[in-house]
mmCIF file of the N, C-alpha and C atoms, coordinates in Angstrom:
data_MODEL
# 
_entry.id   MODEL 
# 
loop_
_atom_site.group_PDB 
_atom_site.id 
_atom_site.type_symbol 
_atom_site.label_atom_id 
_atom_site.label_alt_id 
_atom_site.label_comp_id 
_atom_site.label_asym_id 
_atom_site.label_entity_id 
_atom_site.label_seq_id 
_atom_site.pdbx_PDB_ins_code 
_atom_site.Cartn_x 
_atom_site.Cartn_y 
_atom_site.Cartn_z 
_atom_site.occupancy 
_atom_site.B_iso_or_equiv 
_atom_site.pdbx_formal_charge 
_atom_site.auth_seq_id 
_atom_site.auth_comp_id 
_atom_site.auth_asym_id 
_atom_site.auth_atom_id 
_atom_site.pdbx_PDB_model_num 
ATOM 1   N N  . MET A 1 1  ? 45.760 5.951  70.535 1.00 0.00 ? 1  MET A N  1 
ATOM 2   C CA . MET A 1 1  ? 46.395 6.546  69.376 1.00 0.00 ? 1  MET A CA 1 
ATOM 3   C C  . MET A 1 1  ? 47.910 6.386  69.484 1.00 0.00 ? 1  MET A C  1 
ATOM 4   N N  . ARG A 1 2  ? 48.493 5.685  68.538 1.00 0.00 ? 2  ARG A N  1 
ATOM 5   C CA . ARG A 1 2  ? 49.938 5.481  68.583 1.00 0.00 ? 2  ARG A CA 1 
ATOM 6   C C  . ARG A 1 2  ? 50.637 6.530  67.726 1.00 0.00 ? 2  ARG A C  1 
ATOM 7   N N  . HIS A 1 3  ? 51.746 7.013  68.234 1.00 0.00 ? 3  HIS A N  1 
ATOM 8   C CA . HIS A 1 3  ? 52.530 8.009  67.499 1.00 0.00 ? 3  HIS A CA 1 
ATOM 9   C C  . HIS A 1 3  ? 53.825 7.362  67.029 1.00 0.00 ? 3  HIS A C  1 
ATOM 10  N N  . ARG A 1 4  ? 54.215 7.650  65.807 1.00 0.00 ? 4  ARG A N  1 
ATOM 11  C CA . ARG A 1 4  ? 55.505 7.162  65.332 1.00 0.00 ? 4  ARG A CA 1 
ATOM 12  C C  . ARG A 1 4  ? 56.601 8.066  65.862 1.00 0.00 ? 4  ARG A C  1 
ATOM 13  N N  . ILE A 1 5  ? 57.701 7.450  66.242 1.00 0.00 ? 5  ILE A N  1 
ATOM 14  C CA . ILE A 1 5  ? 58.842 8.215  66.744 1.00 0.00 ? 5  ILE A CA 1 
ATOM 15  C C  . ILE A 1 5  ? 59.689 8.601  65.531 1.00 0.00 ? 5  ILE A C  1 
ATOM 16  N N  . GLN A 1 6  ? 59.820 9.893  65.290 1.00 0.00 ? 6  GLN A N  1 
ATOM 17  C CA . GLN A 1 6  ? 60.466 10.362 64.069 1.00 0.00 ? 6  GLN A CA 1 
ATOM 18  C C  . GLN A 1 6  ? 61.941 9.982  63.957 1.00 0.00 ? 6  GLN A C  1 
ATOM 19  N N  . PRO A 1 7  ? 62.752 10.108 65.015 1.00 0.00 ? 7  PRO A N  1 
ATOM 20  C CA . PRO A 1 7  ? 64.171 9.747  64.858 1.00 0.00 ? 7  PRO A CA 1 
ATOM 21  C C  . PRO A 1 7  ? 64.370 8.283  64.466 1.00 0.00 ? 7  PRO A C  1 
ATOM 22  N N  . THR A 1 8  ? 63.526 7.398  64.981 1.00 0.00 ? 8  THR A N  1 
ATOM 23  C CA . THR A 1 8  ? 63.651 5.985  64.628 1.00 0.00 ? 8  THR A CA 1 
ATOM 24  C C  . THR A 1 8  ? 63.380 5.787  63.149 1.00 0.00 ? 8  THR A C  1 
ATOM 25  N N  . ALA A 1 9  ? 62.325 6.442  62.640 1.00 0.00 ? 9  ALA A N  1 
ATOM 26  C CA . ALA A 1 9  ? 62.000 6.327  61.223 1.00 0.00 ? 9  ALA A CA 1 
ATOM 27  C C  . ALA A 1 9  ? 63.121 6.922  60.384 1.00 0.00 ? 9  ALA A C  1 
ATOM 28  N N  . ALA A 1 10 ? 63.683 8.045  60.829 1.00 0.00 ? 10 ALA A N  1 
ATOM 29  C CA . ALA A 1 10 ? 64.771 8.675  60.078 1.00 0.00 ? 10 ALA A CA 1 
ATOM 30  C C  . ALA A 1 10 ? 65.990 7.763  60.066 1.00 0.00 ? 10 ALA A C  1 
ATOM 31  N N  . ARG A 1 11 ? 66.298 7.150  61.208 1.00 0.00 ? 11 ARG A N  1 
ATOM 32  C CA . ARG A 1 11 ? 67.442 6.235  61.247 1.00 0.00 ? 11 ARG A CA 1 
ATOM 33  C C  . ARG A 1 11 ? 67.175 5.002  60.390 1.00 0.00 ? 11 ARG A C  1 
ATOM 34  N N  . GLN A 1 12 ? 65.899 4.595  60.332 1.00 0.00 ? 12 GLN A N  1 
ATOM 35  C CA . GLN A 1 12 ? 65.571 3.383  59.587 1.00 0.00 ? 12 GLN A CA 1 
ATOM 36  C C  . GLN A 1 12 ? 65.710 3.617  58.085 1.00 0.00 ? 12 GLN A C  1 
ATOM 37  N N  . PHE A 1 13 ? 65.300 4.774  57.605 1.00 0.00 ? 13 PHE A N  1 
ATOM 38  C CA . PHE A 1 13 ? 65.265 5.010  56.166 1.00 0.00 ? 13 PHE A CA 1 
ATOM 39  C C  . PHE A 1 13 ? 66.501 5.737  55.642 1.00 0.00 ? 13 PHE A C  1 
ATOM 40  N N  . ALA A 1 14 ? 67.345 6.228  56.526 1.00 0.00 ? 14 ALA A N  1 
ATOM 41  C CA . ALA A 1 14 ? 68.515 6.982  56.071 1.00 0.00 ? 14 ALA A CA 1 
ATOM 42  C C  . ALA A 1 14 ? 69.461 6.132  55.201 1.00 0.00 ? 14 ALA A C  1 
ATOM 43  N N  . PRO A 1 15 ? 69.813 4.897  55.586 1.00 0.00 ? 15 PRO A N  1 
ATOM 44  C CA . PRO A 1 15 ? 70.731 4.131  54.727 1.00 0.00 ? 15 PRO A CA 1 
ATOM 45  C C  . PRO A 1 15 ? 70.159 3.868  53.338 1.00 0.00 ? 15 PRO A C  1 
ATOM 46  N N  . ALA A 1 16 ? 68.846 3.589  53.240 1.00 0.00 ? 16 ALA A N  1 
ATOM 47  C CA . ALA A 1 16 ? 68.234 3.339  51.933 1.00 0.00 ? 16 ALA A CA 1 
ATOM 48  C C  . ALA A 1 16 ? 68.292 4.597  51.075 1.00 0.00 ? 16 ALA A C  1 
ATOM 49  N N  . ASP A 1 17 ? 68.002 5.758  51.674 1.00 0.00 ? 17 ASP A N  1 
ATOM 50  C CA . ASP A 1 17 ? 68.055 7.004  50.917 1.00 0.00 ? 17 ASP A CA 1 
ATOM 51  C C  . ASP A 1 17 ? 69.485 7.298  50.479 1.00 0.00 ? 17 ASP A C  1 
ATOM 52  N N  . LEU A 1 18 ? 70.435 7.028  51.353 1.00 0.00 ? 18 LEU A N  1 
ATOM 53  C CA . LEU A 1 18 ? 71.836 7.262  51.002 1.00 0.00 ? 18 LEU A CA 1 
ATOM 54  C C  . LEU A 1 18 ? 72.247 6.354  49.852 1.00 0.00 ? 18 LEU A C  1 
ATOM 55  N N  . LEU A 1 19 ? 71.858 5.091  49.914 1.00 0.00 ? 19 LEU A N  1 
ATOM 56  C CA . LEU A 1 19 ? 72.188 4.150  48.847 1.00 0.00 ? 19 LEU A CA 1 
ATOM 57  C C  . LEU A 1 19 ? 71.531 4.575  47.540 1.00 0.00 ? 19 LEU A C  1 
ATOM 58  N N  . GLN A 1 20 ? 70.269 5.004  47.617 1.00 0.00 ? 20 GLN A N  1 
ATOM 59  C CA . GLN A 1 20 ? 69.572 5.448  46.404 1.00 0.00 ? 20 GLN A CA 1 
ATOM 60  C C  . GLN A 1 20 ? 70.249 6.685  45.822 1.00 0.00 ? 20 GLN A C  1 
ATOM 61  N N  . GLY A 1 21 ? 70.677 7.589  46.692 1.00 0.00 ? 21 GLY A N  1 
ATOM 62  C CA . GLY A 1 21 ? 71.380 8.780  46.221 1.00 0.00 ? 21 GLY A CA 1 
ATOM 63  C C  . GLY A 1 21 ? 72.685 8.432  45.538 1.00 0.00 ? 21 GLY A C  1 
ATOM 64  N N  . ILE A 1 22 ? 73.416 7.479  46.116 1.00 0.00 ? 22 ILE A N  1 
ATOM 65  C CA . ILE A 1 22 ? 74.677 7.053  45.495 1.00 0.00 ? 22 ILE A CA 1 
ATOM 66  C C  . ILE A 1 22 ? 74.408 6.417  44.131 1.00 0.00 ? 22 ILE A C  1 
ATOM 67  N N  . LEU A 1 23 ? 73.358 5.595  44.050 1.00 0.00 ? 23 LEU A N  1 
ATOM 68  C CA . LEU A 1 23 ? 73.035 4.958  42.775 1.00 0.00 ? 23 LEU A CA 1 
ATOM 69  C C  . LEU A 1 23 ? 72.640 5.982  41.733 1.00 0.00 ? 23 LEU A C  1 
ATOM 70  N N  . VAL A 1 24 ? 71.848 6.990  42.137 1.00 0.00 ? 24 VAL A N  1 
ATOM 71  C CA . VAL A 1 24 ? 71.422 8.017  41.190 1.00 0.00 ? 24 VAL A CA 1 
ATOM 72  C C  . VAL A 1 24 ? 72.631 8.801  40.689 1.00 0.00 ? 24 VAL A C  1 
ATOM 73  N N  . VAL A 1 25 ? 73.519 9.183  41.612 1.00 0.00 ? 25 VAL A N  1 
ATOM 74  C CA . VAL A 1 25 ? 74.692 9.962  41.217 1.00 0.00 ? 25 VAL A CA 1 
ATOM 75  C C  . VAL A 1 25 ? 75.612 9.146  40.321 1.00 0.00 ? 25 VAL A C  1 
ATOM 76  N N  . SER A 1 26 ? 75.815 7.872  40.664 1.00 0.00 ? 26 SER A N  1 
ATOM 77  C CA . SER A 1 26 ? 76.720 7.048  39.861 1.00 0.00 ? 26 SER A CA 1 
ATOM 78  C C  . SER A 1 26 ? 76.127 6.779  38.481 1.00 0.00 ? 26 SER A C  1 
ATOM 79  N N  . SER A 1 27 ? 74.809 6.548  38.423 1.00 0.00 ? 27 SER A N  1 
ATOM 80  C CA . SER A 1 27 ? 74.192 6.317  37.117 1.00 0.00 ? 27 SER A CA 1 
ATOM 81  C C  . SER A 1 27 ? 74.211 7.597  36.284 1.00 0.00 ? 27 SER A C  1 
ATOM 82  N N  . PHE A 1 28 ? 74.038 8.743  36.947 1.00 0.00 ? 28 PHE A N  1 
ATOM 83  C CA . PHE A 1 28 ? 74.111 10.012 36.219 1.00 0.00 ? 28 PHE A CA 1 
ATOM 84  C C  . PHE A 1 28 ? 75.519 10.227 35.671 1.00 0.00 ? 28 PHE A C  1 
ATOM 85  N N  . GLY A 1 29 ? 76.521 9.924  36.475 1.00 0.00 ? 29 GLY A N  1 
ATOM 86  C CA . GLY A 1 29 ? 77.898 10.038 36.009 1.00 0.00 ? 29 GLY A CA 1 
ATOM 87  C C  . GLY A 1 29 ? 78.175 9.078  34.866 1.00 0.00 ? 29 GLY A C  1 
ATOM 88  N N  . PHE A 1 30 ? 77.645 7.874  34.944 1.00 0.00 ? 30 PHE A N  1 
ATOM 89  C CA . PHE A 1 30 ? 77.816 6.883  33.874 1.00 0.00 ? 30 PHE A CA 1 
ATOM 90  C C  . PHE A 1 30 ? 77.225 7.390  32.570 1.00 0.00 ? 30 PHE A C  1 
ATOM 91  N N  . TRP A 1 31 ? 75.976 7.922  32.638 1.00 0.00 ? 31 TRP A N  1 
ATOM 92  C CA . TRP A 1 31 ? 75.337 8.407  31.413 1.00 0.00 ? 31 TRP A CA 1 
ATOM 93  C C  . TRP A 1 31 ? 76.018 9.669  30.908 1.00 0.00 ? 31 TRP A C  1 
ATOM 94  N N  . ALA A 1 32 ? 76.530 10.511 31.809 1.00 0.00 ? 32 ALA A N  1 
ATOM 95  C CA . ALA A 1 32 ? 77.258 11.707 31.367 1.00 0.00 ? 32 ALA A CA 1 
ATOM 96  C C  . ALA A 1 32 ? 78.514 11.302 30.600 1.00 0.00 ? 32 ALA A C  1 
ATOM 97  N N  . VAL A 1 33 ? 79.225 10.299 31.105 1.00 0.00 ? 33 VAL A N  1 
ATOM 98  C CA . VAL A 1 33 ? 80.431 9.823  30.411 1.00 0.00 ? 33 VAL A CA 1 
ATOM 99  C C  . VAL A 1 33 ? 80.054 9.206  29.069 1.00 0.00 ? 33 VAL A C  1 
ATOM 100 N N  . MET A 1 34 ? 78.998 8.384  29.053 1.00 0.00 ? 34 MET A N  1 
ATOM 101 C CA . MET A 1 34 ? 78.593 7.731  27.813 1.00 0.00 ? 34 MET A CA 1 
ATOM 102 C C  . MET A 1 34 ? 78.172 8.764  26.771 1.00 0.00 ? 34 MET A C  1 
ATOM 103 N N  . LEU A 1 35 ? 77.361 9.732  27.184 1.00 0.00 ? 35 LEU A N  1 
ATOM 104 C CA . LEU A 1 35 ? 76.901 10.745 26.233 1.00 0.00 ? 35 LEU A CA 1 
ATOM 105 C C  . LEU A 1 35 ? 78.051 11.637 25.787 1.00 0.00 ? 35 LEU A C  1 
ATOM 106 N N  . GLY A 1 36 ? 79.083 11.749 26.616 1.00 0.00 ? 36 GLY A N  1 
ATOM 107 C CA . GLY A 1 36 ? 80.253 12.510 26.211 1.00 0.00 ? 36 GLY A CA 1 
ATOM 108 C C  . GLY A 1 36 ? 81.132 11.725 25.253 1.00 0.00 ? 36 GLY A C  1 
ATOM 109 N N  . LEU A 1 37 ? 81.175 10.394 25.397 1.00 0.00 ? 37 LEU A N  1 
ATOM 110 C CA . LEU A 1 37 ? 82.063 9.585  24.559 1.00 0.00 ? 37 LEU A CA 1 
ATOM 111 C C  . LEU A 1 37 ? 81.438 9.202  23.233 1.00 0.00 ? 37 LEU A C  1 
ATOM 112 N N  . ILE A 1 38 ? 80.126 9.033  23.193 1.00 0.00 ? 38 ILE A N  1 
ATOM 113 C CA . ILE A 1 38 ? 79.480 8.559  21.970 1.00 0.00 ? 38 ILE A CA 1 
ATOM 114 C C  . ILE A 1 38 ? 79.743 9.496  20.787 1.00 0.00 ? 38 ILE A C  1 
ATOM 115 N N  . PRO A 1 39 ? 79.585 10.822 20.919 1.00 0.00 ? 39 PRO A N  1 
ATOM 116 C CA . PRO A 1 39 ? 79.895 11.686 19.764 1.00 0.00 ? 39 PRO A CA 1 
ATOM 117 C C  . PRO A 1 39 ? 81.356 11.603 19.352 1.00 0.00 ? 39 PRO A C  1 
ATOM 118 N N  . VAL A 1 40 ? 82.258 11.479 20.312 1.00 0.00 ? 40 VAL A N  1 
ATOM 119 C CA . VAL A 1 40 ? 83.686 11.355 19.978 1.00 0.00 ? 40 VAL A CA 1 
ATOM 120 C C  . VAL A 1 40 ? 83.932 10.071 19.195 1.00 0.00 ? 40 VAL A C  1 
ATOM 121 N N  . LEU A 1 41 ? 83.343 8.969  19.644 1.00 0.00 ? 41 LEU A N  1 
ATOM 122 C CA . LEU A 1 41 ? 83.532 7.699  18.934 1.00 0.00 ? 41 LEU A CA 1 
ATOM 123 C C  . LEU A 1 41 ? 82.921 7.757  17.541 1.00 0.00 ? 41 LEU A C  1 
ATOM 124 N N  . LEU A 1 42 ? 81.736 8.355  17.435 1.00 0.00 ? 42 LEU A N  1 
ATOM 125 C CA . LEU A 1 42 ? 81.107 8.471  16.118 1.00 0.00 ? 42 LEU A CA 1 
ATOM 126 C C  . LEU A 1 42 ? 81.953 9.331  15.183 1.00 0.00 ? 42 LEU A C  1 
ATOM 127 N N  . PHE A 1 43 ? 82.541 10.390 15.722 1.00 0.00 ? 43 PHE A N  1 
ATOM 128 C CA . PHE A 1 43 ? 83.380 11.268 14.905 1.00 0.00 ? 43 PHE A CA 1 
ATOM 129 C C  . PHE A 1 43 ? 84.630 10.538 14.435 1.00 0.00 ? 43 PHE A C  1 
ATOM 130 N N  . ARG A 1 44 ? 85.209 9.736  15.339 1.00 0.00 ? 44 ARG A N  1 
ATOM 131 C CA . ARG A 1 44 ? 86.407 8.961  14.963 1.00 0.00 ? 44 ARG A CA 1 
ATOM 132 C C  . ARG A 1 44 ? 86.055 7.945  13.864 1.00 0.00 ? 44 ARG A C  1 
ATOM 133 N N  . VAL A 1 45 ? 84.933 7.272  14.004 1.00 0.00 ? 45 VAL A N  1 
ATOM 134 C CA . VAL A 1 45 ? 84.506 6.292  13.003 1.00 0.00 ? 45 VAL A CA 1 
ATOM 135 C C  . VAL A 1 45 ? 84.220 6.989  11.678 1.00 0.00 ? 45 VAL A C  1 
ATOM 136 N N  . TRP A 1 46 ? 83.605 8.174  11.740 1.00 0.00 ? 46 TRP A N  1 
ATOM 137 C CA . TRP A 1 46 ? 83.308 8.935  10.523 1.00 0.00 ? 46 TRP A CA 1 
ATOM 138 C C  . TRP A 1 46 ? 84.613 9.402  9.839  1.00 0.00 ? 46 TRP A C  1 
ATOM 139 N N  . GLN A 1 47 ? 85.598 9.761  10.649 1.00 0.00 ? 47 GLN A N  1 
ATOM 140 C CA . GLN A 1 47 ? 86.888 10.191 10.090 1.00 0.00 ? 47 GLN A CA 1 
ATOM 141 C C  . GLN A 1 47 ? 87.586 9.029  9.377  1.00 0.00 ? 47 GLN A C  1 
ATOM 142 N N  . VAL A 1 48 ? 87.573 7.864  10.025 1.00 0.00 ? 48 VAL A N  1 
ATOM 143 C CA . VAL A 1 48 ? 88.238 6.708  9.445  1.00 0.00 ? 48 VAL A CA 1 
ATOM 144 C C  . VAL A 1 48 ? 87.517 6.286  8.161  1.00 0.00 ? 48 VAL A C  1 
ATOM 145 N N  . GLY A 1 49 ? 86.173 6.291  8.196  1.00 0.00 ? 49 GLY A N  1 
ATOM 146 C CA . GLY A 1 49 ? 85.401 5.896  7.028  1.00 0.00 ? 49 GLY A CA 1 
ATOM 147 C C  . GLY A 1 49 ? 85.518 6.943  5.944  1.00 0.00 ? 49 GLY A C  1 
# 
């Protein structure tokens, strides 16, 4: 019966999880900015029109 060594698995998967976390946070920030800007842009276009 072979046992997996937990610290090795944690060290192996930690960079991938960190990268995924950074991508999730950056994409969330991107969509937050976009959703914040879209109503402002629509309002400006509506004002001009």
